[in-house]
C-alpha positions, 0 to 999 in steps of 0.5 A, a space after each residue: 500500500 502506498 504511503 499516500 493511500 488511505 487505509 481500508 475501512 474495517 467493518 460495516 461503517 455506514 456512510 453519511 447518507 445511510 446514517 441520515 436514513 437510520 437517524 430519520 427512521 429512528 426518529 419516526 419510530 420514536 415520534 409516531 407513538 408520541 403523536 398517537 398518544 397526543 392525538 388520543 389525549 386531545 380528541 373529543 369523546 366518542 370521535 376518532 379525529 378532532 382536537 379539544 381542550 375540554 379534557 384539560 379543562 376538567 382538571 379545574 372542575 370541582 365536581 370532578 376533582 375527586 377523580 384527580 385527587 389521587 393523581 395530584 397526591 401521587 405527583 407530590 409524593 413522587 417529587 418528595 421521593 425524587 428529592 430524598 433519593 437525590 439527597 441520598 445519592 449525594 450524601 452516601 454514594 458520591 462521598 463513597 466513590 470519592 473516598 475510594 478514589 483517593 484513599 481506598 482504591 482497592 474498593 473501587 471494584 467492590 463499589 462498582 459491583 454493588 452499584 451495578 448489581 440491582 440492574 441484574 435483579 428483576 424489580 419484582 424480585 426486589 419489591 417482594 423482598 422489600 415487603 416484609 422489611 417495610 412492614 416492620 419499618 412502617 410500624 415505627 414511622 407509619 405509612 409515609 410515601 417518602 420512605 420509598 426513597 430508600 428502596 427506589 434508591 437501590 434501583 437508582 444505583 446503577 444509573 447514578 453510579 455510571 455518570 459520576 464514575 465517568 466524570 471521575 475517570 476523566 479527572 486525575 483526582 489524586 493529583 488534584 487532591 495532592 496539589 490542594 493539600 500541598 497548598 495547605 488545604 485540608 481534606 474538607 476544603 480539598 473535596 469541597 472546593 477542588 474535587 466537587 466543582 469538577 464533578 458537577 457534570 456527573 452529579 447533574 447527570 446522576 441527579 437527572 437520571 435519578 429523577 426520571 427513574 423515580 417518576 417512572 417507578 411503578 412496581 415497588 410503589 404498587 407492591 408496597 401499596 403507596 400512591 405515586 405518580 405512576 400508580 395514580 396514573 394507572 388508577 386514573 386510566 380507568 376513570 379518565 383515559 384522556 387526562 391519563 394519556 395527557 399526563 403520560 405524554 407530559 412525563 415522556 416529554 419531560 424525560 426526553 428533555 432530561 436526556 437532552 439536558 444530560 447530552 448538552 451537559 456532556 457536550 459542554 464538558 467536552 467543549 471546555 476540555 478542547 484546546 483553544 
């Protein structure tokens, strides 16, 4: 092969045109179900076409307010559970990963194994195991929904671990800490002022993924008989499928915006690292 010739491509790498076609097909496969869901959510009752906002107007009707009471309560519970789960992730998982990276590097594989283990266990199996535990817990705390954060936090571990680990892997945390310590900073000041600001992208991605998983969690809440967004949506489906479809569409769009925000945060991080 001559020095100026290009090396032959190995494997079936798609060209620009084929890549565009694949992207368009994937986009249509994603957008059409959303369109069908939206068309059903806003169509008049008893008709197969048309557009109306009467279903949304019913949300403010005091006569029918009892139908949506469980849904609003479920949304409030899910928001509280999401906030508590994110706090647990930042208070326990993040310090453990930083400590393992700085002082106990042999524990990194153990922490990775523990964090990724829940993704290999069916959620139904975990929910069945949580039932006797929560029966004892609720004897002390009462049947409050925010306690579900400890169970859902186990489900969230794989999704919270990966973004933070990817961010840590892109940094030389040991060198940053040694440089900070050599300038007279203590361990707390080093972690708070040097390491955590460099982990903001991973923390943001982990928090957003945690929120999306909490909003979509149904199995654990159903087994433990707690009212969350998904269980309230399932109950509303029988009484008013149009409003239930509207909220389901809004939840899907919200999760899509979360994923887009995570992608934007990743692109911003790469642009900052690019040489000028």
